[in-house]
py3Dmol code that shows the C-alpha trace and the ligand (Angstrom):
import py3Dmol

protein = """\
ATOM      1  CA  MET A   1      -8.969  -4.703  -9.831  1.00  0.00           C
ATOM      2  CA  LEU A   2     -12.389  -2.979 -10.164  1.00  0.00           C
ATOM      3  CA  GLU A   3     -12.516   0.438 -11.657  1.00  0.00           C
ATOM      4  CA  MET A   4     -11.529   3.485  -9.294  1.00  0.00           C
ATOM      5  CA  ARG A   5     -13.777   6.369 -10.201  1.00  0.00           C
ATOM      6  CA  GLU A   6     -15.554   9.187  -8.471  1.00  0.00           C
ATOM      7  CA  ALA A   7     -18.952   8.109  -6.924  1.00  0.00           C
ATOM      8  CA  THR A   8     -21.785  10.438  -7.949  1.00  0.00           C
ATOM      9  CA  PRO A   9     -24.050  12.172  -5.212  1.00  0.00           C
ATOM     10  CA  GLU A  10     -26.875   9.614  -6.070  1.00  0.00           C
ATOM     11  CA  GLU A  11     -24.466   6.608  -5.353  1.00  0.00           C
ATOM     12  CA  ARG A  12     -23.368   8.210  -2.164  1.00  0.00           C
ATOM     13  CA  GLU A  13     -26.927   8.554  -1.289  1.00  0.00           C
ATOM     14  CA  ARG A  14     -27.645   4.900  -2.167  1.00  0.00           C
ATOM     15  CA  TYR A  15     -24.533   3.772  -0.150  1.00  0.00           C
ATOM     16  CA  TYR A  16     -25.634   5.558   3.144  1.00  0.00           C
ATOM     17  CA  LYS A  17     -29.389   4.737   2.784  1.00  0.00           C
ATOM     18  CA  ASN A  18     -29.122   1.118   1.665  1.00  0.00           C
ATOM     19  CA  GLU A  19     -25.802  -0.276   2.414  1.00  0.00           C
ATOM     20  CA  TRP A  20     -24.194   1.298   5.256  1.00  0.00           C
ATOM     21  CA  SER A  21     -25.128   0.625   8.914  1.00  0.00           C
ATOM     22  CA  SER A  22     -23.775   1.925  12.130  1.00  0.00           C
ATOM     23  CA  LYS A  23     -23.096  -1.622  13.028  1.00  0.00           C
ATOM     24  CA  ASP A  24     -20.287  -1.503  10.487  1.00  0.00           C
ATOM     25  CA  LEU A  25     -18.348   0.912  12.700  1.00  0.00           C
ATOM     26  CA  PRO A  26     -15.525  -0.846  14.479  1.00  0.00           C
ATOM     27  CA  ASP A  27     -15.981  -1.339  18.315  1.00  0.00           C
ATOM     28  CA  TYR A  28     -13.286   1.156  19.259  1.00  0.00           C
ATOM     29  CA  ILE A  29     -15.234   3.868  17.502  1.00  0.00           C
ATOM     30  CA  LEU A  30     -18.731   2.783  18.452  1.00  0.00           C
ATOM     31  CA  HIS A  31     -17.940   2.585  22.026  1.00  0.00           C
ATOM     32  CA  THR A  32     -16.386   6.052  22.232  1.00  0.00           C
ATOM     33  CA  LEU A  33     -18.612   7.825  19.651  1.00  0.00           C
ATOM     34  CA  SER A  34     -19.822  10.631  21.731  1.00  0.00           C
ATOM     35  CA  LEU A  35     -16.252  11.461  22.699  1.00  0.00           C
ATOM     36  CA  ARG A  36     -14.836  11.973  19.250  1.00  0.00           C
ATOM     37  CA  GLU A  37     -14.815  14.963  16.944  1.00  0.00           C
ATOM     38  CA  PHE A  38     -16.356  14.315  13.650  1.00  0.00           C
ATOM     39  CA  GLY A  39     -15.358  16.093  10.463  1.00  0.00           C
ATOM     40  CA  PHE A  40     -17.153  16.155   7.035  1.00  0.00           C
ATOM     41  CA  ASP A  41     -15.966  16.801   3.513  1.00  0.00           C
ATOM     42  CA  HIS A  42     -19.293  17.766   1.638  1.00  0.00           C
ATOM     43  CA  LYS A  43     -17.920  18.878  -1.697  1.00  0.00           C
ATOM     44  CA  GLY A  44     -14.740  16.745  -2.160  1.00  0.00           C
ATOM     45  CA  THR A  45     -12.454  19.682  -1.216  1.00  0.00           C
ATOM     46  CA  GLY A  46     -11.423  18.440   2.207  1.00  0.00           C
ATOM     47  CA  PRO A  47     -13.029  18.128   5.670  1.00  0.00           C
ATOM     48  CA  SER A  48     -13.850  21.775   6.337  1.00  0.00           C
ATOM     49  CA  ASP A  49     -16.974  20.939   8.298  1.00  0.00           C
ATOM     50  CA  ARG A  50     -15.431  20.325  11.737  1.00  0.00           C
ATOM     51  CA  TYR A  51     -16.378  20.232  15.370  1.00  0.00           C
ATOM     52  CA  ASN A  52     -19.428  17.941  14.950  1.00  0.00           C
ATOM     53  CA  GLN A  53     -20.401  15.630  17.949  1.00  0.00           C
ATOM     54  CA  PHE A  54     -22.904  12.834  18.038  1.00  0.00           C
ATOM     55  CA  MET A  55     -24.296  11.421  21.111  1.00  0.00           C
ATOM     56  CA  THR A  56     -25.565   8.228  19.683  1.00  0.00           C
ATOM     57  CA  PRO A  57     -24.813   5.893  16.671  1.00  0.00           C
ATOM     58  CA  ASP A  58     -28.542   6.531  15.593  1.00  0.00           C
ATOM     59  CA  GLU A  59     -27.812  10.268  15.455  1.00  0.00           C
ATOM     60  CA  LEU A  60     -24.699   9.720  13.332  1.00  0.00           C
ATOM     61  CA  SER A  61     -26.866   7.278  10.959  1.00  0.00           C
ATOM     62  CA  ASP A  62     -29.625   9.986  10.537  1.00  0.00           C
ATOM     63  CA  TYR A  63     -27.028  12.486   9.608  1.00  0.00           C
ATOM     64  CA  LEU A  64     -25.338  10.317   7.104  1.00  0.00           C
ATOM     65  CA  ARG A  65     -28.619   9.163   5.495  1.00  0.00           C
ATOM     66  CA  ASN A  66     -29.798  12.781   5.096  1.00  0.00           C
ATOM     67  CA  LYS A  67     -26.362  14.299   3.928  1.00  0.00           C
ATOM     68  CA  TYR A  68     -24.483  11.465   2.388  1.00  0.00           C
ATOM     69  CA  PRO A  69     -21.025  13.517   2.622  1.00  0.00           C
ATOM     70  CA  TYR A  70     -18.324  13.002   0.165  1.00  0.00           C
ATOM     71  CA  ALA A  71     -16.201  12.050   2.995  1.00  0.00           C
ATOM     72  CA  VAL A  72     -16.626  11.205   6.669  1.00  0.00           C
ATOM     73  CA  TYR A  73     -13.699  11.547   9.327  1.00  0.00           C
ATOM     74  CA  SER A  74     -13.409  11.260  13.245  1.00  0.00           C
ATOM     75  CA  SER A  75     -10.836  12.242  15.713  1.00  0.00           C
ATOM     76  CA  VAL A  76      -8.322   9.653  16.921  1.00  0.00           C
ATOM     77  CA  ALA A  77      -8.620  11.549  20.015  1.00  0.00           C
ATOM     78  CA  LEU A  78     -11.325  11.417  22.659  1.00  0.00           C
ATOM     79  CA  TYR A  79     -12.474  14.664  24.279  1.00  0.00           C
ATOM     80  CA  GLU A  80     -14.685  15.580  27.126  1.00  0.00           C
ATOM     81  CA  LYS A  81     -15.892  18.475  24.797  1.00  0.00           C
ATOM     82  CA  PRO A  82     -15.396  17.048  21.283  1.00  0.00           C
ATOM     83  CA  SER A  83     -17.535  19.839  19.653  1.00  0.00           C
ATOM     84  CA  GLU A  84     -15.067  22.262  20.957  1.00  0.00           C
ATOM     85  CA  ARG A  85     -12.090  19.943  20.452  1.00  0.00           C
ATOM     86  CA  LYS A  86     -11.340  20.679  24.155  1.00  0.00           C
ATOM     87  CA  LYS A  87     -10.604  18.730  27.401  1.00  0.00           C
ATOM     88  CA  TRP A  88      -8.474  16.058  25.585  1.00  0.00           C
ATOM     89  CA  LEU A  89      -8.517  12.842  27.202  1.00  0.00           C
ATOM     90  CA  LYS A  90      -6.318  10.374  25.218  1.00  0.00           C
ATOM     91  CA  SER A  91      -5.651   9.408  21.574  1.00  0.00           C
ATOM     92  CA  GLU A  92      -5.137   6.391  19.454  1.00  0.00           C
ATOM     93  CA  LEU A  93      -1.890   5.942  18.050  1.00  0.00           C
ATOM     94  CA  ALA A  94      -2.221   6.093  14.348  1.00  0.00           C
ATOM     95  CA  PHE A  95      -0.090   5.521  11.128  1.00  0.00           C
ATOM     96  CA  ASP A  96      -0.979   6.618   7.674  1.00  0.00           C
ATOM     97  CA  ILE A  97       0.612   4.719   4.767  1.00  0.00           C
ATOM     98  CA  ASP A  98      -0.463   6.267   1.601  1.00  0.00           C
ATOM     99  CA  ALA A  99       0.200   4.343  -1.647  1.00  0.00           C
ATOM    100  CA  LYS A 100       0.436   7.576  -3.660  1.00  0.00           C
ATOM    101  CA  ASP A 101       3.033   8.932  -1.349  1.00  0.00           C
ATOM    102  CA  LEU A 102       5.386   5.948  -1.123  1.00  0.00           C
ATOM    103  CA  PRO A 103       9.036   6.916  -1.768  1.00  0.00           C
ATOM    104  CA  PHE A 104       9.212   4.289  -4.556  1.00  0.00           C
ATOM    105  CA  ARG A 105       6.541   3.320  -6.963  1.00  0.00           C
ATOM    106  CA  ARG A 106       7.016   0.358  -9.324  1.00  0.00           C
ATOM    107  CA  CYS A 107       4.073   1.315 -11.364  1.00  0.00           C
ATOM    108  CA  GLU A 108       3.350   4.205 -13.751  1.00  0.00           C
ATOM    109  CA  CYS A 109       0.703   5.865 -11.728  1.00  0.00           C
ATOM    110  CA  SER A 110       0.685   9.687 -12.021  1.00  0.00           C
ATOM    111  CA  GLU A 111       0.619  11.942  -9.016  1.00  0.00           C
ATOM    112  CA  GLY A 112      -2.383  11.374  -6.797  1.00  0.00           C
ATOM    113  CA  GLU A 113      -3.352   8.223  -8.581  1.00  0.00           C
ATOM    114  CA  VAL A 114      -3.107   4.655  -7.143  1.00  0.00           C
ATOM    115  CA  CYS A 115      -3.290   1.102  -8.632  1.00  0.00           C
ATOM    116  CA  GLU A 116      -2.968  -2.540  -7.711  1.00  0.00           C
ATOM    117  CA  VAL A 117       0.678  -2.468  -7.531  1.00  0.00           C
ATOM    118  CA  CYS A 118       1.331   0.505  -5.339  1.00  0.00           C
ATOM    119  CA  LEU A 119      -1.540  -0.410  -3.203  1.00  0.00           C
ATOM    120  CA  GLU A 120       0.041  -3.857  -2.657  1.00  0.00           C
ATOM    121  CA  ASP A 121       3.220  -2.231  -1.760  1.00  0.00           C
ATOM    122  CA  ALA A 122       1.668  -0.032   0.821  1.00  0.00           C
ATOM    123  CA  LYS A 123      -0.219  -2.990   2.274  1.00  0.00           C
ATOM    124  CA  ARG A 124       3.115  -4.796   2.669  1.00  0.00           C
ATOM    125  CA  VAL A 125       4.582  -1.808   4.477  1.00  0.00           C
ATOM    126  CA  THR A 126       1.558  -1.715   6.631  1.00  0.00           C
ATOM    127  CA  ALA A 127       1.821  -5.297   7.645  1.00  0.00           C
ATOM    128  CA  GLU A 128       5.530  -4.865   8.379  1.00  0.00           C
ATOM    129  CA  PHE A 129       4.845  -1.900  10.698  1.00  0.00           C
ATOM    130  CA  GLY A 130       1.988  -3.763  12.333  1.00  0.00           C
ATOM    131  CA  GLU A 131       4.272  -6.905  12.962  1.00  0.00           C
ATOM    132  CA  THR A 132       6.882  -4.567  14.726  1.00  0.00           C
ATOM    133  CA  LEU A 133       4.172  -2.735  16.796  1.00  0.00           C
ATOM    134  CA  LYS A 134       2.916  -6.294  18.019  1.00  0.00           C
ATOM    135  CA  ASN A 135       6.200  -8.245  18.322  1.00  0.00           C
ATOM    136  CA  ASN A 136       8.742  -5.500  19.364  1.00  0.00           C
ATOM    137  CA  LEU A 137       6.569  -3.137  21.241  1.00  0.00           C
ATOM    138  CA  ASP A 138       4.202  -5.726  22.658  1.00  0.00           C
ATOM    139  CA  LEU A 139       1.024  -3.866  21.676  1.00  0.00           C
ATOM    140  CA  GLU A 140      -2.075  -5.789  21.257  1.00  0.00           C
ATOM    141  CA  ASN A 141      -4.923  -3.795  19.833  1.00  0.00           C
ATOM    142  CA  VAL A 142      -3.557  -3.103  16.547  1.00  0.00           C
ATOM    143  CA  SER A 143      -6.161  -2.498  13.803  1.00  0.00           C
ATOM    144  CA  TYR A 144      -5.390  -2.350   9.934  1.00  0.00           C
ATOM    145  CA  ILE A 145      -7.802  -0.075   7.768  1.00  0.00           C
ATOM    146  CA  TYR A 146      -7.980   0.015   4.041  1.00  0.00           C
ATOM    147  CA  SER A 147      -8.461   3.848   3.494  1.00  0.00           C
ATOM    148  CA  GLY A 148      -9.156   4.001  -0.273  1.00  0.00           C
ATOM    149  CA  ARG A 149      -5.696   5.081  -1.505  1.00  0.00           C
ATOM    150  CA  GLY A 150      -3.660   3.596   1.243  1.00  0.00           C
ATOM    151  CA  PHE A 151      -3.814   2.164   4.715  1.00  0.00           C
ATOM    152  CA  HIS A 152      -4.152   3.173   8.306  1.00  0.00           C
ATOM    153  CA  ILE A 153      -2.866   1.358  11.358  1.00  0.00           C
ATOM    154  CA  ARG A 154      -4.733   2.287  14.622  1.00  0.00           C
ATOM    155  CA  VAL A 155      -3.536   1.230  18.083  1.00  0.00           C
ATOM    156  CA  SER A 156      -5.723   1.546  20.963  1.00  0.00           C
ATOM    157  CA  ASP A 157      -3.616  -0.028  23.885  1.00  0.00           C
ATOM    158  CA  ASP A 158      -3.817   1.859  27.109  1.00  0.00           C
ATOM    159  CA  SER A 159      -0.021   2.219  27.035  1.00  0.00           C
ATOM    160  CA  VAL A 160      -0.262   4.425  23.849  1.00  0.00           C
ATOM    161  CA  MET A 161      -3.485   6.252  24.303  1.00  0.00           C
ATOM    162  CA  GLU A 162      -1.977   8.650  26.643  1.00  0.00           C
ATOM    163  CA  MET A 163       1.320   9.170  25.069  1.00  0.00           C
ATOM    164  CA  GLY A 164       2.340  12.804  24.262  1.00  0.00           C
ATOM    165  CA  GLN A 165       4.013  14.011  21.033  1.00  0.00           C
ATOM    166  CA  THR A 166       7.452  12.994  22.053  1.00  0.00           C
ATOM    167  CA  GLY A 167       6.601   9.515  22.781  1.00  0.00           C
ATOM    168  CA  ARG A 168       4.622   9.191  19.486  1.00  0.00           C
ATOM    169  CA  SER A 169       7.510  10.556  17.511  1.00  0.00           C
ATOM    170  CA  GLN A 170       9.906   8.053  19.025  1.00  0.00           C
ATOM    171  CA  VAL A 171       7.562   5.327  17.970  1.00  0.00           C
ATOM    172  CA  VAL A 172       7.677   6.533  14.444  1.00  0.00           C
ATOM    173  CA  GLU A 173      11.525   6.475  14.529  1.00  0.00           C
ATOM    174  CA  TYR A 174      11.339   2.991  15.895  1.00  0.00           C
ATOM    175  CA  ILE A 175       8.821   1.611  13.491  1.00  0.00           C
ATOM    176  CA  THR A 176      10.263   3.178  10.331  1.00  0.00           C
ATOM    177  CA  GLY A 177      14.004   2.907  11.023  1.00  0.00           C
ATOM    178  CA  ASN A 178      14.737   6.517  11.124  1.00  0.00           C
ATOM    179  CA  VAL A 179      17.842   6.191  13.535  1.00  0.00           C
ATOM    180  CA  VAL A 180      21.018   4.343  13.023  1.00  0.00           C
ATOM    181  CA  PRO A 181      21.385   2.134  16.001  1.00  0.00           C
ATOM    182  CA  THR A 182      24.601   2.192  18.380  1.00  0.00           C
ATOM    183  CA  ASP A 183      24.999  -1.477  17.649  1.00  0.00           C
ATOM    184  CA  LEU A 184      23.855  -2.612  14.203  1.00  0.00           C
ATOM    185  CA  THR A 185      24.552  -6.184  14.580  1.00  0.00           C
ATOM    186  CA  LEU A 186      22.375  -7.227  17.486  1.00  0.00           C
ATOM    187  CA  SER A 187      20.044 -10.061  16.330  1.00  0.00           C
ATOM    188  CA  LEU A 188      17.031  -8.803  17.973  1.00  0.00           C
ATOM    189  CA  GLY A 189      15.251  -5.545  18.951  1.00  0.00           C
ATOM    190  CA  TYR A 190      15.541  -2.207  17.110  1.00  0.00           C
ATOM    191  CA  SER A 191      18.850  -3.168  15.361  1.00  0.00           C
ATOM    192  CA  LYS A 192      16.946  -5.909  13.569  1.00  0.00           C
ATOM    193  CA  VAL A 193      14.120  -3.538  12.702  1.00  0.00           C
ATOM    194  CA  PHE A 194      16.505  -0.967  11.362  1.00  0.00           C
ATOM    195  CA  ARG A 195      18.465  -3.616   9.114  1.00  0.00           C
ATOM    196  CA  LYS A 196      15.182  -4.844   7.737  1.00  0.00           C
ATOM    197  CA  ARG A 197      13.821  -1.329   6.921  1.00  0.00           C
ATOM    198  CA  THR A 198      16.917  -0.196   5.492  1.00  0.00           C
ATOM    199  CA  LEU A 199      17.299  -3.465   3.394  1.00  0.00           C
ATOM    200  CA  ARG A 200      13.932  -2.858   1.866  1.00  0.00           C
ATOM    201  CA  THR A 201      14.608   0.869   1.114  1.00  0.00           C
ATOM    202  CA  PHE A 202      18.124  -0.090  -0.544  1.00  0.00           C
ATOM    203  CA  GLU A 203      16.645  -2.856  -2.531  1.00  0.00           C
ATOM    204  CA  ASN A 204      14.180  -0.454  -4.199  1.00  0.00           C
ATOM    205  CA  LEU A 205      16.657   2.238  -5.003  1.00  0.00           C
ATOM    206  CA  ARG A 206      17.663   3.023  -8.398  1.00  0.00           C
ATOM    207  CA  GLU A 207      20.596   4.777  -9.812  1.00  0.00           C
ATOM    208  CA  ARG A 208      18.477   7.793 -10.788  1.00  0.00           C
ATOM    209  CA  ASP A 209      17.156   8.224  -6.996  1.00  0.00           C
ATOM    210  CA  PHE A 210      20.816   8.898  -6.020  1.00  0.00           C
ATOM    211  CA  ILE A 211      21.035  11.464  -8.812  1.00  0.00           C
ATOM    212  CA  ASP A 212      17.781  13.072  -8.062  1.00  0.00           C
ATOM    213  CA  GLU A 213      18.905  13.395  -4.658  1.00  0.00           C
ATOM    214  CA  GLY A 214      21.995  15.426  -5.686  1.00  0.00           C
ATOM    215  CA  LEU A 215      24.578  12.579  -5.261  1.00  0.00           C
ATOM    216  CA  GLN A 216      27.114  12.237  -8.024  1.00  0.00           C
ATOM    217  CA  ARG A 217      26.514   9.858 -10.752  1.00  0.00           C
ATOM    218  CA  ASN A 218      29.900   8.089 -10.325  1.00  0.00           C
ATOM    219  CA  PHE A 219      29.139   7.366  -6.767  1.00  0.00           C
ATOM    220  CA  ALA A 220      25.487   6.089  -7.709  1.00  0.00           C
ATOM    221  CA  GLU A 221      27.236   3.817 -10.324  1.00  0.00           C
ATOM    222  CA  LYS A 222      29.674   2.394  -7.725  1.00  0.00           C
ATOM    223  CA  ILE A 223      27.078   1.567  -5.170  1.00  0.00           C
ATOM    224  CA  MET A 224      24.773   0.025  -7.772  1.00  0.00           C
ATOM    225  CA  LYS A 225      27.499  -2.151  -9.068  1.00  0.00           C
ATOM    226  CA  GLU A 226      28.045  -3.494  -5.692  1.00  0.00           C
ATOM    227  CA  LYS A 227      24.337  -3.734  -4.909  1.00  0.00           C
ATOM    228  CA  ASN A 228      24.511  -7.337  -3.777  1.00  0.00           C
ATOM    229  CA  ARG A 229      27.625  -6.947  -1.487  1.00  0.00           C
ATOM    230  CA  VAL A 230      25.857  -3.940  -0.005  1.00  0.00           C
ATOM    231  CA  MET A 231      22.768  -5.816   0.684  1.00  0.00           C
ATOM    232  CA  ASP A 232      24.683  -8.461   2.329  1.00  0.00           C
ATOM    233  CA  LEU A 233      26.512  -5.951   4.475  1.00  0.00           C
ATOM    234  CA  ILE A 234      23.159  -4.331   5.410  1.00  0.00           C
ATOM    235  CA  LYS A 235      21.762  -7.923   6.458  1.00  0.00           C
ATOM    236  CA  LYS A 236      24.756  -8.546   8.666  1.00  0.00           C
ATOM    237  CA  GLY A 237      24.831  -5.039  10.257  1.00  0.00           C
ATOM    238  CA  ARG A 238      28.092  -4.440   8.926  1.00  0.00           C
ATOM    239  CA  LEU A 239      27.192  -1.150   6.980  1.00  0.00           C
ATOM    240  CA  GLU A 240      30.333   0.582   8.006  1.00  0.00           C
ATOM    241  CA  LYS A 241      32.409  -1.705   5.713  1.00  0.00           C
ATOM    242  CA  ILE A 242      30.594   0.198   2.689  1.00  0.00           C
ATOM    243  CA  GLN A 243      33.224   3.182   3.433  1.00  0.00           C
ATOM    244  CA  ASP A 244      36.018   0.798   2.536  1.00  0.00           C
ATOM    245  CA  PHE A 245      34.924   0.201  -0.936  1.00  0.00           C
ATOM    246  CA  GLU A 246      36.950   1.700  -3.608  1.00  0.00           C
ATOM    247  CA  GLY A 247      36.095   5.400  -4.137  1.00  0.00           C
ATOM    248  CA  ILE A 248      33.537   5.606  -1.436  1.00  0.00           C
ATOM    249  CA  GLY A 249      35.132   6.822   1.826  1.00  0.00           C
ATOM    250  CA  THR A 250      33.631   8.256   4.841  1.00  0.00           C
ATOM    251  CA  THR A 251      31.838  11.325   3.360  1.00  0.00           C
ATOM    252  CA  TYR A 252      29.962   9.280   0.848  1.00  0.00           C
ATOM    253  CA  PHE A 253      29.088   6.608   3.429  1.00  0.00           C
ATOM    254  CA  LYS A 254      27.456   9.218   5.620  1.00  0.00           C
ATOM    255  CA  LYS A 255      25.425  10.807   2.759  1.00  0.00           C
ATOM    256  CA  LEU A 256      24.323   7.254   1.917  1.00  0.00           C
ATOM    257  CA  LEU A 257      23.294   6.572   5.480  1.00  0.00           C
ATOM    258  CA  GLU A 258      21.446   9.953   5.648  1.00  0.00           C
ATOM    259  CA  PHE A 259      19.715   9.314   2.465  1.00  0.00           C
ATOM    260  CA  LEU A 260      18.635   5.707   3.483  1.00  0.00           C
ATOM    261  CA  THR A 261      17.288   6.832   6.868  1.00  0.00           C
ATOM    262  CA  ARG A 262      15.402   9.489   5.528  1.00  0.00           C
ATOM    263  CA  LEU A 263      13.730   7.435   2.751  1.00  0.00           C
ATOM    264  CA  ASN A 264      12.879   4.853   5.579  1.00  0.00           C
ATOM    265  CA  THR A 265      10.724   7.544   7.288  1.00  0.00           C
ATOM    266  CA  GLU A 266       9.035   8.504   4.082  1.00  0.00           C
ATOM    267  CA  HIS A 267       7.143   5.200   4.076  1.00  0.00           C
ATOM    268  CA  THR A 268       4.603   6.791   6.521  1.00  0.00           C
ATOM    269  CA  ASP A 269       3.440  10.341   7.009  1.00  0.00           C
ATOM    270  CA  GLY A 270       5.011  11.052  10.535  1.00  0.00           C
ATOM    271  CA  LYS A 271       2.879  14.075  11.100  1.00  0.00           C
ATOM    272  CA  VAL A 272      -0.286  12.124  11.310  1.00  0.00           C
ATOM    273  CA  THR A 273       1.061   9.714  13.995  1.00  0.00           C
ATOM    274  CA  ILE A 274       2.450  12.745  16.118  1.00  0.00           C
ATOM    275  CA  ASP A 275      -0.707  14.766  15.931  1.00  0.00           C
ATOM    276  CA  LYS A 276      -2.912  13.845  18.816  1.00  0.00           C
ATOM    277  CA  LYS A 277      -5.991  15.723  17.404  1.00  0.00           C
ATOM    278  CA  ARG A 278      -5.817  14.405  13.865  1.00  0.00           C
ATOM    279  CA  ILE A 279      -9.023  13.348  12.085  1.00  0.00           C
ATOM    280  CA  LEU A 280      -9.044  10.155  10.057  1.00  0.00           C
ATOM    281  CA  ARG A 281     -11.385   8.735   7.577  1.00  0.00           C
ATOM    282  CA  VAL A 282     -14.019   6.670   9.427  1.00  0.00           C
ATOM    283  CA  PRO A 283     -13.897   2.799   8.828  1.00  0.00           C
ATOM    284  CA  SER A 284     -17.022   1.929   7.103  1.00  0.00           C
ATOM    285  CA  SER A 285     -17.476   5.236   5.427  1.00  0.00           C
ATOM    286  CA  LEU A 286     -17.295   5.784   1.568  1.00  0.00           C
ATOM    287  CA  HIS A 287     -14.135   7.062  -0.112  1.00  0.00           C
ATOM    288  CA  SER A 288     -15.921   8.853  -2.873  1.00  0.00           C
ATOM    289  CA  THR A 289     -12.876   9.640  -5.037  1.00  0.00           C
ATOM    290  CA  VAL A 290     -12.257   6.006  -5.739  1.00  0.00           C
ATOM    291  CA  SER A 291     -15.507   4.437  -4.832  1.00  0.00           C
ATOM    292  CA  ARG A 292     -14.243   2.118  -2.234  1.00  0.00           C
ATOM    293  CA  THR A 293     -15.416   1.638   1.385  1.00  0.00           C
ATOM    294  CA  CYS A 294     -12.845   2.480   4.183  1.00  0.00           C
ATOM    295  CA  THR A 295     -12.525  -1.108   5.508  1.00  0.00           C
ATOM    296  CA  GLU A 296     -11.334  -2.593   8.706  1.00  0.00           C
ATOM    297  CA  ILE A 297      -9.026  -5.618   7.400  1.00  0.00           C
ATOM    298  CA  GLN A 298      -9.247  -8.958   9.157  1.00  0.00           C
ATOM    299  CA  ASN A 299      -6.442 -10.698   7.319  1.00  0.00           C
ATOM    300  CA  ILE A 300      -3.948  -8.079   5.840  1.00  0.00           C
ATOM    301  CA  ASP A 301      -1.985 -10.711   3.736  1.00  0.00           C
ATOM    302  CA  LYS A 302      -5.115 -11.819   1.810  1.00  0.00           C
ATOM    303  CA  PHE A 303      -6.803  -8.421   1.714  1.00  0.00           C
ATOM    304  CA  SER A 304      -7.623  -7.092  -1.786  1.00  0.00           C
ATOM    305  CA  PRO A 305      -9.173  -3.550  -2.384  1.00  0.00           C
ATOM    306  CA  ASP A 306     -11.891  -5.156  -4.496  1.00  0.00           C
ATOM    307  CA  GLU A 307     -13.400  -6.461  -1.039  1.00  0.00           C
ATOM    308  CA  ALA A 308     -14.104  -2.881  -0.271  1.00  0.00           C
ATOM    309  CA  ALA A 309     -16.207  -2.177  -3.453  1.00  0.00           C
ATOM    310  CA  PRO A 310     -19.533  -0.686  -2.686  1.00  0.00           C
ATOM    311  CA  ASN A 311     -22.797  -2.479  -4.147  1.00  0.00           C
ATOM    312  CA  PHE A 312     -23.184   0.455  -6.652  1.00  0.00           C
ATOM    313  CA  LEU A 313     -19.792  -0.543  -8.242  1.00  0.00           C
ATOM    314  CA  THR A 314     -20.404  -4.250  -8.520  1.00  0.00           C
ATOM    315  CA  GLU A 315     -24.015  -4.491  -9.477  1.00  0.00           C
TER     316      GLU A 315
END
"""
ligand_1 = """\
1
ZN
Zn 0.410 2.778 -8.827
"""
view = py3Dmol.view(width=600, height=400)
view.addModel(protein, "pdb")
view.setStyle({"model": 0}, {"cartoon": {"style": "trace"}})
view.addModel(ligand_1, "xyz")
view.setStyle({"model": 1}, {"stick": {}})
view.zoomTo()
view.show()
């Protein structure tokens, strides 16, 4: 993978003046540009310049070419008055899957860092969430975006745009597998989503994760020794049989289930999805911390972050 490093102000200027074009904005932003709030981060300290509105793509282009900000954000919401963040009309449903915040990382990245390995894992989680949104919830306008240190999913179907916080939080629970279904064995629907998510979470668990969680070492050892049997039971939806294992019992089974469902939700930042007024990095803008462009992805399975390298990094 190409180097990830901070872009200089000169490189930012070069990017917006020579490489970026408003045509690179995805249609769902281009067509609703004047209804969105824009936020800017000028110094790399966070998007503190908020409440900006642009009436046309050219107006935005002029601004970016003159200011070449450190980062560019826009609201998932459409407003009648975006410059006041008032008269909310509707919002996309968005998911934020950050490689640096995944509950398990197979790599040696330190806090805040990302690498090929954890980005690949975040990509896989993103693809799984997207599949569930499309196949189980029948959503059609599902876009994947590489955001620099992770991925976004943005859904713009009419059926979700007007959803309130409660609806959005239910979607998060469904997609991540946060609730234990009443019937775990159903071959389709949420029951299947839950088994898949829980299986992935359990597969990645190590003994020390149990201990970090405050669960006893001998319990962790027992579960890990029976790893294959537990995985088989999760696949079959027969999780309750785990409490019959010698030395496990109901109390530990409940703790295990709570632990697994909580880890399931930690694959995405649920606060982002629930927040109808959230701003997200604008696709096509530059992520100056890692020198990558925030990129709309056509084929998620084949995507590599190197495809999002700006010219100043590759030339
Ligand atoms: Zn990593």
